[in-house]
C-alpha positions in Angstrom: 0.0 0.0 0.0 1.2 3.5 -0.8 1.0 5.0 2.7 3.5 2.4 4.0 6.5 4.0 2.3 6.0 7.2 4.3 5.0 5.6 7.5 8.2 5.9 9.5 9.0 9.6 8.8 5.4 10.6 9.1 5.0 8.8 12.3 8.0 10.6 13.7 6.4 14.0 13.0 3.1 12.7 14.5 5.0 11.4 17.5 6.6 14.8 18.2 3.2 16.5 17.9 1.6 13.9 20.1 4.2 14.4 22.8 3.6 18.1 22.7 -0.1 17.6 22.9 0.2 15.0 25.6 2.5 17.4 27.6 -0.1 20.1 27.4 -2.8 17.7 28.4 -0.9 16.4 31.4 -0.2 20.0 32.6 -3.9 20.8 32.3 -5.2 17.6 34.0 -2.5 17.6 36.7 -3.6 21.0 37.9 -7.2 19.8 38.5 -6.4 17.7 41.6 -4.7 20.7 43.1 -7.8 22.8 42.7 -9.9 19.9 44.2 -7.6 19.8 47.2 -8.1 23.6 47.8 -11.8 23.6 47.2 -14.4 24.4 49.9 -17.5 22.2 49.4 -20.5 24.5 49.8 -24.0 23.3 50.3 -27.0 25.2 49.0 -28.1 26.2 52.5 -24.7 27.5 53.4 -24.7 29.7 50.2 -28.1 31.0 51.0 -27.2 31.8 54.6 -24.0 33.7 53.6 -25.8 35.7 51.0 -28.6 36.6 53.3 -26.2 37.7 56.1 -24.3 39.9 53.6 -27.4 41.5 52.1 -28.9 42.1 55.5 -25.8 44.0 56.6 -26.5 46.6 54.0 -29.2 48.1 56.2 -31.8 48.9 53.5 -34.7 47.2 55.2 -33.8 48.9 58.5 -34.0 52.2 56.7 -37.4 51.4 55.3 -38.7 50.3 58.7 -37.4 53.5 60.2 -39.3 55.5 57.5 -42.4 53.5 58.2 -42.3 54.2 61.9 -41.7 57.9 61.3 -44.7 57.8 58.9 -47.0 56.5 61.6 -45.9 59.2 63.9 -46.3 61.8 61.1 -49.8 60.7 60.4 -50.9 61.3 64.0 -50.0 65.0 63.8 -52.6 67.8 63.6 -52.5 70.4 60.9 -50.6 73.4 62.2 -52.6 76.4 63.3 -52.3 79.7 61.6 -51.5 83.0 63.3 -52.7 86.2 61.7 -51.9 89.8 62.7 -53.5 92.8 61.0 -53.2 96.5 61.8 -54.7 99.6 60.3 -53.5 103.2 61.0 -49.9 103.8 61.8 -49.9 107.5 62.7 -50.8 109.2 66.0 -53.5 111.3 64.3 -55.2 108.2 62.8 -57.7 105.7 64.2 -55.9 102.4 64.8 -57.1 98.8 64.8 -55.1 95.7 65.7 -56.4 92.3 65.0 -54.8 89.1 66.4 -56.2 85.8 65.4 -55.5 82.0 65.5 -57.1 79.6 63.1 -57.2 75.9 63.6 -58.7 73.4 61.1 -60.6 70.7 62.8 -60.7 67.0 61.8 -64.3 66.0 62.3 -64.6 63.4 59.6 -61.6 61.3 60.5 -59.0 62.3 58.0 -56.1 61.8 60.5 -57.5 58.4 61.3 -57.4 57.3 57.6 -53.8 58.7 57.4 -52.8 56.5 60.3 -54.5 53.5 58.8 -52.6 54.0 55.5 -49.3 54.5 57.4 -49.8 51.2 59.3 -50.7 49.3 56.1 -47.5 50.8 54.6 -45.5 49.4 57.5 -47.0 46.0 57.0 -46.2 46.1 53.3 -42.6 46.8 54.0 -42.4 43.8 56.3 -44.0 41.7 53.7 -41.8 43.0 50.9 -38.8 42.1 53.0 -40.0 38.5 53.2 -40.6 38.4 49.5 -37.1 39.8 48.9 -35.6 37.1 51.1 -37.5 34.5 49.1 -36.3 36.0 45.8 -32.8 36.2 47.1 -32.9 32.5 48.0 -34.1 31.6 44.5 -31.4 33.8 42.9 -28.7 32.1 45.0 -30.2 28.7 44.2 -29.9 29.5 40.5 -26.2 30.5 40.8 -25.5 27.5 43.0 -27.2 25.2 40.5 -25.2 26.7 37.6 -22.0 26.0 39.4 -23.1 22.4 40.1 -24.0 21.9 36.4 -20.8 23.5 35.2 -18.8 21.2 37.5 -20.7 18.2 36.2 -20.1 19.3 32.6 -16.4 19.7 33.3 -16.3 16.1 34.7 -18.1 14.9 31.6 -15.7 16.7 29.2 -12.7 15.5 31.2 -13.9 11.9 31.0 -14.5 12.4 27.3 -11.0 13.8 27.0 -9.6 10.6 28.6 -11.6 8.5 26.1 -10.2 10.7 23.3 -6.7 10.1 24.5 -7.2 6.4 24.7 -8.6 6.4 21.1 -5.6 8.4 19.9 -3.1 6.0 21.5 -4.9 3.0 19.9 -5.0 4.6 16.5 -1.4 5.5 16.8 -0.5 1.9 17.5 -2.6 0.7 14.6 -0.8 3.2 12.4 2.5 1.9 13.5 1.3 -1.6 12.5 0.2 -0.2 9.1 -3.5 -0.9 9.6 -4.7 2.7 9.3 -3.7 5.7 7.2 -2.0 8.9 8.4 -5.2 10.8 7.7 -6.9 8.7 10.4 -4.2 9.7 12.9 -4.6 13.4 11.9 -8.4 13.2 12.4 -7.9 11.6 15.8 -5.4 14.4 16.7 -7.9 17.0 15.6 -10.7 15.4 17.6 -8.4 15.2 20.6 -7.4 18.8 20.3 -11.1 19.7 20.2 -11.7 17.7 23.3 -8.9 19.5 25.1 -10.4 22.9 24.0 -13.8 21.8 25.3 -12.3 20.9 28.6 -10.6 24.3 28.9 -13.9 26.0 28.0 -15.8 23.9 30.6 -13.1 24.8 33.2 -13.5 28.5 32.4 -17.3 28.2 32.9 -16.7 26.6 36.3 -14.4 29.5 37.4 -16.9 32.1 36.2 -19.7 30.3 38.0 -17.7 30.4 41.2 -17.2 34.1 40.8 -20.9 34.8 40.2 -21.9 32.7 43.2 -19.4 34.1 45.6 -20.3 37.7 44.6 -23.6 37.1 46.3 -21.8 37.5 49.6 -19.4 40.2 48.3 -16.4 38.1 47.5 -14.6 36.6 44.6 -13.7 33.2 46.0 -12.2 30.7 43.4 -12.2 27.9 46.1 -16.0 27.4 46.4 -17.3 24.2 44.9 -20.4 22.0 45.0 -18.7 18.7 44.3 -21.8 16.5 44.4 -22.8 13.5 42.3 -25.6 14.1 39.8 -28.1 12.3 42.0 -27.5 14.8 44.8 -27.4 17.8 42.5 -30.9 16.9 41.2 -33.6 19.3 42.6 -35.4 16.7 44.6 -36.9 19.2 47.1 -38.8 21.3 44.5 -42.2 19.9 45.3 -41.7 20.5 49.0 -40.4 24.1 48.3 -43.4 24.8 46.1 -45.8 23.7 48.8 -44.1 25.9 51.4 -44.2 28.9 49.1 -47.8 28.3 48.3 -48.6 27.9 52.0 -46.7 31.1 52.8 -48.6 32.8 50.0 -46.5 36.0 50.2 -47.6 37.6 46.9 -51.3 36.9 47.7 -50.8 38.6 51.1 -49.2 41.5 49.3 -52.3 41.8 47.0 -54.5 41.7 50.1 -52.5 44.6 51.6 -52.9 46.5 48.3 -56.6 46.0 48.6 -56.7 47.3 52.1 -54.6 50.3 51.1 -57.0 50.9 48.2 -60.0 50.8 50.6 -58.2 53.1 53.1 -57.4 55.5 50.2 -61.1 55.7 49.3 -61.9 56.4 52.9 -59.3 59.1 52.9 -60.6 60.7 49.8 -64.2 60.7 51.3 -62.9 62.3 54.5 -61.1 65.0 52.4 -64.2 65.6 50.4 -66.2 66.5 53.5 -66.1 70.1 54.7 -63.9 70.2 57.8 -64.5 73.5 59.6 -61.8 75.9 60.7 -62.2 77.7 64.1 -61.0 81.2 64.3 -60.3 82.8 67.7 -58.8 86.3 68.1 -58.9 89.8 69.7 -59.5 93.1 67.9 -58.0 96.1 69.6 -59.2 99.5 68.3 -58.3 103.0 69.3 -59.5 106.3 67.9 -58.1 109.7 68.3 -60.8 110.8 70.7 -61.3 107.6 72.7 -59.2 105.1 74.6 -58.4 101.6 73.3 -61.2 99.0 73.3 -60.7 95.2 73.1 -63.2 92.8 71.5 -63.0 89.0 71.5 -63.7 87.5 68.1 -64.8 83.9 67.6 -65.7 82.5 64.2 -66.0 79.4 62.1 -65.2 79.0 58.4 -66.6 76.1 56.4 -65.3 75.3 52.9 -67.9 74.9 50.3 -67.2 71.7 48.4 -69.2 72.6 45.3 -66.8 71.7 42.6 -63.9 69.5 43.9 -65.4 66.7 46.0 -62.6 64.2 45.2 -65.2 62.5 43.0 -62.7 61.6 40.3 -60.0 60.6 42.7 -62.5 58.1 44.3 -63.4 56.9 40.8 -59.8 56.1 40.1 -59.2 54.4 43.4 -62.3 52.3 43.0 -61.2 51.2 39.5 -57.8 50.2 40.8 -59.5 48.2 43.6 -61.7 46.4 41.1 -58.7 45.5 39.0 -56.9 44.2 42.0 -59.8 41.9 42.9 -60.0 40.6 39.3 -56.3 40.1 39.1 -56.4 38.1 42.4 -58.9 35.6 41.0 -57.0 35.3 37.7 -53.6 34.9 39.4 -54.8 32.1 41.7 -56.2 30.0 38.9 -53.6 30.6 36.2 -50.7 30.2 38.6 -51.9 26.9 39.9 -52.1 25.5 36.4 -48.6 26.6 35.5 -47.0 25.3 38.6 -48.8 21.9 38.2 -47.6 21.6 34.6 -44.0 22.4 35.6 -44.0 19.8 38.4 -45.4 17.2 36.1 -42.6 18.0 33.5 -40.0 17.8 36.3 -41.2 14.4 37.3 -40.9 13.2 33.6 -37.4 14.6 33.4 -36.4 12.7 36.5 -37.6 9.5 35.1 -35.5 10.1 31.9 -32.5 11.0 34.0 -32.7 7.9 36.1 -33.0 5.7 33.0 -30.1 7.4 31.4 -27.9 7.3 34.5 -28.7 3.6 35.4 -29.0 2.0 32.0 -28.0 4.1 29.0 -24.7 5.5 30.4 -23.3 2.2 31.7 -24.2 0.5 28.4 -22.7 3.3 26.3 -19.5 3.1 28.4 -19.3 -0.7 28.0 -19.9 -0.5 24.3 -17.2 2.1 23.8 -14.6 0.2 25.9 -15.3 -3.1 24.1 -15.2 -1.5 20.7 -11.9 0.1 21.5 -10.5 -3.1 22.8 -11.7 -4.9 19.7 -10.2 -2.2 17.5 -6.8 -2.6 19.2 -6.7 -6.3 18.2 -8.2 -5.7 14.7 -11.7 -6.9 15.2 -13.4 -3.6 14.7 -12.9 -0.8 12.2 -12.0 2.8 13.1 -15.5 3.9 12.2 -16.9 1.6 14.9 -14.7 3.3 17.5 -15.7 6.7 16.4 -19.4 5.8 16.4 -19.2 4.3 19.9 -17.3 7.3 21.2 -19.8 9.7 19.7 -22.7 7.7 21.3 -21.0 7.8 24.7 -20.4 11.6 24.4 -24.0 12.2 23.4 -25.3 10.2 26.4 -23.1 12.1 28.8 -24.0 15.4 27.4 -27.7 14.4 27.5 -27.3 13.8 31.2 -26.0 17.4 31.6 -28.8 18.8 29.5 -31.4 16.9 31.5 -30.0 18.4 34.7 -30.1 21.9 33.2 -33.7 21.4 32.1 -34.6 20.1 35.6 -33.2 23.1 37.4 -34.9 25.4 35.0 -38.3 23.8 35.6 -37.7 23.7 39.3 -36.8 27.3 39.6 -39.7 28.3 37.3 -42.1 26.4 39.5 -40.7 27.9 42.7 -40.8 31.4 41.2 -44.3 31.1 40.0 -45.4 29.7 43.4 -43.9 32.7 45.0 -45.7 34.9 42.4 -42.8 36.4 40.5 -41.5 36.2 36.9 -38.8 33.4 36.8 -36.6 35.8 34.7 -36.2 38.0 37.8 -34.1 35.3 39.6 -32.8 33.2 36.7 -29.9 35.4 35.6 -26.5 36.3 36.8 -27.4 39.9 37.7 -30.5 38.9 39.6 -29.2 40.0 43.1 -28.0 43.3 41.8 -31.3 44.0 40.1 -33.2 43.0 43.3 -31.1 45.4 45.4 -31.5 48.2 42.8 -35.3 47.8 43.0 -35.2 47.9 46.9 -33.0 51.1 46.8 -35.4 52.8 44.4 -38.4 51.8 46.6 -36.6 53.2 49.6 -36.1 56.6 47.9 -39.7 56.6 46.7 -41.2 56.3 50.2 -43.0 59.5 51.1 -44.6 60.9 54.2 -48.3 60.1 54.8 -50.5 62.7 56.5 -49.3 65.3 58.9 -49.7 69.1 58.9 -48.4 71.9 56.8 
């Protein structure tokens, strides 16, 4: 055969390249146990606790509670009285009149009471929003933790595939020395092996990035954190339980109920403002003419506004429309949310069945087929195409395992997010915690005083 004449020199060049590639591979793989020895295994509960403690230390919720307490005190205050002073005649040859008066607007129809009620509801809303934030933070950390776990598993899969690729290359190299395969087959094996090495480095980079994203949740950049769990332990087995807990807590529904209470209190407030609260005027008029001495007269009066045009009728109409929309949204949310969560849990169960079949049956069988095919190829029983096909099948099964795990965590987090009552996209991204904090800071600045005087 024609390729035998160039076998020895070509193999020398191949051998040199293989030694260089093997050296690079050994450097890459040998560094992995060093990282494993320095890694700190981190459970999901530990990650959530560290993140919660760090975020709590920022003091945003303490500030909101302080504002809420001040709002309650502010709502109890009366409107400030008004002091009026008037004088006519400033020369000695003129009649003089000095009028001193104090005006106080009364609260007969309970406007202060409605202000206090709204301030108390606002304080309850802040407490509930803090609970919702903590639940959202837990889901955001769970997403980052799951991403690290999946990336670690994917790196293990790629590393195992890299070892298979190396074994295949060694076997093809020996068959080439024996003259059973062509140089182009060796070159293809080298190319495939180089691609496996690139994929391993890419997977390792994803692990390092996932570590940074996770550790940033507690304000650090820690390359030593790791999940280091088997696929069975990484699988989101507690999702159904978490969904039941979130549905039982019903935080978003409680928030809607508080919004309804605030809407009702706002309508009561507008009704109180629409009623004519009188203003009491008390004063003394001191008059002096050129011919007579000074005379003092006590003046008592009441002024009542005439609510002929502005009776807050349109403000009440707006508040009532908002209240009706909240009630309608409440009914729609309960029904639609239950359907979506149920569908996601059903899909998650189906994914778990597929994962168990793949893990217990398909993966061991694919590994056995690949190993036996490679052994048969070494002794000349199988062709190179058989080895390539068995290797590809093994790689597909392994990557399917990773994909099933990704799909499972996505469905799990979607179910938990919807059971909490939020959009899953709010927590299923790398910047979720930063966005949550930004929203809380904006809400803090948007808090305004309720009631009080002028």
